[in-house]
N, C-alpha and C positions, 0 to 999 in steps of 0.2 A: 623518702624515696618512693616513687610510684610503683605499683605492682606491674610485673611484666605483662605485656599484652598476650592474649591467647593466640595460638597459631591458626591461620586460615588459608586453605588452598583455594584459589579462585581458578575455576575452569572457564576460560574465555572462549566463547564460540567464534569460529571463523568458517564461513563468512558471517558478517553481521553488519548492521547499519546500512548506509546509503547504497542503493542500487543504481543502475545506469539511468533508469527513467527519472529518478529523483535528482541525480546529478544534472541531467539535461534540463529539467524544469527550473532548478535554481539558476543554472547557467543562462537560461533564457531571460530570466528577470534581470540578472546582473548585466548581461550583454545589452539588453534594451536600455537599461539605465545609462550604461556607458555610451551607447550610440546616440540616444535621443535625449538624454538628460532626464532629471526628475520633473514632474512625477510620471510614473507609469502606473496604470491601473491593472489590478489582477482580480479576476472573477473567482471567488472562493479562495481558501487557503491554497497556495501553490502546491504545497505538500502538507500532510497532517503532522506538523510539528511547530509548537509555539515558539521555540527558540529560533528556528529558521525563519519563521514569519516575522518575528520581531526584528531580527537582524536585517531582513530585506526592507522592512518598514523604515528602519533607521537610515537606510540608504536612499529612500525616496519612493518606495513602492507604496501604493494605496490599495488596500484590499477591500473589495466590495462583494456582497453576496449575489447581487443581481446586476445585469448589464445596465439597467436603467439608472443605476446609481453612478455610473460613469458619465462624465459630461460630454456633450458634443465637441468636436474639434479633432485635432490631429494627434492627440496623445495616444500612445500605444495602449491597447487593452489586451491582456494576456489571459488565455484560458488555462486552467490548472491541469496538472498531470493526470487527474482522474478522468478527464474527458467531459464533453458536454453534449447535450441533445442537439440535433440538427437545427432546431429552431434558434439556438443561441447565435451561431455564426450568421444565420440568415438575418436575424435582427440587427446584428452588427453591420452587415452589408447595407441593409435598408437605411441605417442612420449614417452611413459613410464613415464608420469608425475604422481605425487602423488596427485590425485584430491580428494577434500572433498566437498560434496554437501550440501550447506546451504539453499537449496530451502525450502520455507515454506511448511509444510506438507499439508496445505489446497490448495496450488497451485499444489502440487504433486497429490492430489485427482482429480483435474480437468484434469491433464495429463492422469491419468489412465482411467478416464471416456471416454475421447476422443479416447484413444487407444482401449478400449473395443467396443465402437460404430463402430470404423473402422474395427475391426476384425469381427464384425457381418455384415459387408457389407454396413454400413450406411454412407451417406455423412454427415459430421459434420459441423454445423453452429456455429461459435464462436461469441458471443456478446462481443465486447471489443473495445478499442481505438487503432487504427492503429499505429504501431510503438512503442507502450509501450513495455518495456522489457518482461513483463509477457505474453503479446499477442504474441510477437515474439517467446518466448519459447514454448508456447502452440501450436502454428501453426507448430512449428518445431518438434513436436512429431510424425507427420504423413507425408507421402510423399507429395511432392509439388502438390497442386491442390486438395488435399483431404479435406481441410478445407476452408469454405467460411466465410469471415469476414463481420459482419454487426455492424454498430455503432448506427444507427437510424431506426425509423419506415420506413423512405423513402428508406433506404437500403434494408429492407425486401421486399418492393414492387419491387425493381429492380433486385434482385438476380434471377438467372436462374439455379437451380439445374438440374442435368442430368435427363432426362425424366424417370419416373418410379423409381427413386432412393428412397430408404427408408432414412428418415432424422432423425437427432438428434441434440440437441443444448447443448452447454456448455457456461459458461460466465467467463469473467475476475472476479477476486475475490474482486476488489476494486471499483466497479462501484456505481453510484447512485442507491439506491434501487428502487426509483419511476421510474426513466428513464428506468431501466432494465425491470421492470414489464410491462411498455408500449411496449417495443420492443418484449418481450416474448409473450405478448398478440397478437401482430401483427403477430408473427411467427405462433402461434397456430390458428389464424383466417385464415391465408393463407394456412397453412399446418396442418390440423386438426390431422393427424396421427403422427406428429412429436414426437419423444421421448425426454424427459427431464431428468435432474438429479433426483435421489431419494431424495436428500436433496439439497436445493439451493446452488449454487456455491459462491455467494457473502458471504464473510467470516463474522463470528460473530462480529469481531472488527469493520469492516466497518459499519455493520448494527447498532450496539450499539452506535457508535459515531454519526451517522446520527440521530438516534432517540433522543439522548440527545440534539442535536442542535435544532431539531424540537420542543422539549419541551419548550425551552427558547426563541426561535427566536422572536416571536411576542411581548414579554415583553421587548425586548432590543432596545435601540436607535442605537446601533452598536454592531458588533461582530468581534473579532479577532480570526483567525485560525492560530495557530503556526505550520508551516510546510514548506516544500520545494515546489518551483514552479513546479518541475518535479515529484511531488508526486501525483499520481492519487487520492488516498483517501483524501488527504488534499484539493485538488481542489474541490472535490465533496462536502466537508463540507461547503466550501464557497458558492457554488451554492445552497445547501440545505437551508442555512441560509437566503439567499435572497428570495428564493421561498416560505419560510415559514413565511415571513412577516417582516424580519429584514431590515430596510432601508439601512444600510451600513454594508458591510462585507469585511474585508481585510485579505488576506493571507500574513503572514510575516515569514521570516526565523528566525528572532530574533528581539529584541526590537529596534535595530538601524534602522530597516526598516519601523517602524510605520510612517504613513503619518498623522501627528498630525492635519492637516487641517480637516481630516475626523472625529476627535474626540474632537472638541473644545466645543461643546454644548451638552453634553450628561449627563444623570443622571443614566442610567443603561447600563452596558456593559457586553456582553457575551464573554467568552473566552473558546476555546477548542484547541485541538492539534491533528494533524494527527498521524497515527499509527507508524510513524518512528521518531517522534519528542520527544526528552527527556524532562523530567519534569523540568530540570534546566532552559530550555529556556522559559517555561511557567512562572516560578518564576521570570525570568528576565523581562518579559512583565508586570507582576503584579507590580513589583518594579518600572518600568518606569511610570506606571499610578499613583502609589502612590506618586511619586515626584510632580505630578501636581494636584492630587485630594486627598481628605480625603476619603480613600478607606475602604469599608466594603465588605468582601468576603463571599458569600453564595454558598455552593456547591449544585448543583442540580444533583442528582443521578438517573439514569434510569435502571441500570443493575449492577449486580456484576459479575466480571470476575475472573475465577479460572482456566483458561486453561494453560496447561504447555506442552511443547514439549521437549522430551529428545534430547541430542546432538547426532549427527551421531555416528555410531558404532566405527568409527576410533578414536574418541576422548573421549569415555567413559572410566572411570577408571575400573580396573578389578572388583571392588566391586559393580559397578553400575548395 
């Protein structure tokens, strides 16, 4: 007779997983496949999740890193949820490609803010992670040199805007709320007249998921974040858990990636998921723990989300 499984309480964060921008981006690819047939081309991963990308690839989506990898012709080319530099749609138009923009509307908001500040003669400071697709796209909205990138408070101390320049700042949408607040405070201290956004740029989904993790972190022996290594918002959830008092936090793409050595002597486990991780992968992780523990699941909810973004005009039905 097998030994009884030890008890484990799982505190399941809500909200977690897909945000409205990710749902819209996935829907864009699926709607394009339905309307135009396969293949459709997608520049960059539509969202940062291998499971989602592989599922869309199986339906006929072809993922490319750069536009020149897509062939000439009338096949749709979709820009990812992270947004692209202005040069990308310009290149698509020059080649006569049928481009569909799946950029999250909240990223587009940041693009428009940066453009407005630039038109008003301001030097734009972007708070974000160097090399992230969203940051590349935002910096690419303005001429080279018009945007100064800062990641940390130390960067704020080092930057040297043009003498006498009027300044404004925008931020990446998927940053740590607390880290960004510190960087913005440093900007305001060094540049008291700097202009900020009317409404903060970190998106509602990033904020809500971090708040849910903060709520449970100190009550957990360990926490699992379901998400991709290259997902900024997923990485931030892991960091928030650790900073909020959780002894162990692991980011996993799916159940097979769990390092069971980290979860051998626990009685309370937190689980959340980044904004591009589907719920099926959360269920997979819960099932994996249920094989080893007698699991009780308690949902801890900190916000209700009812945000919806319509499809791009090119994919809306006439009745929409």
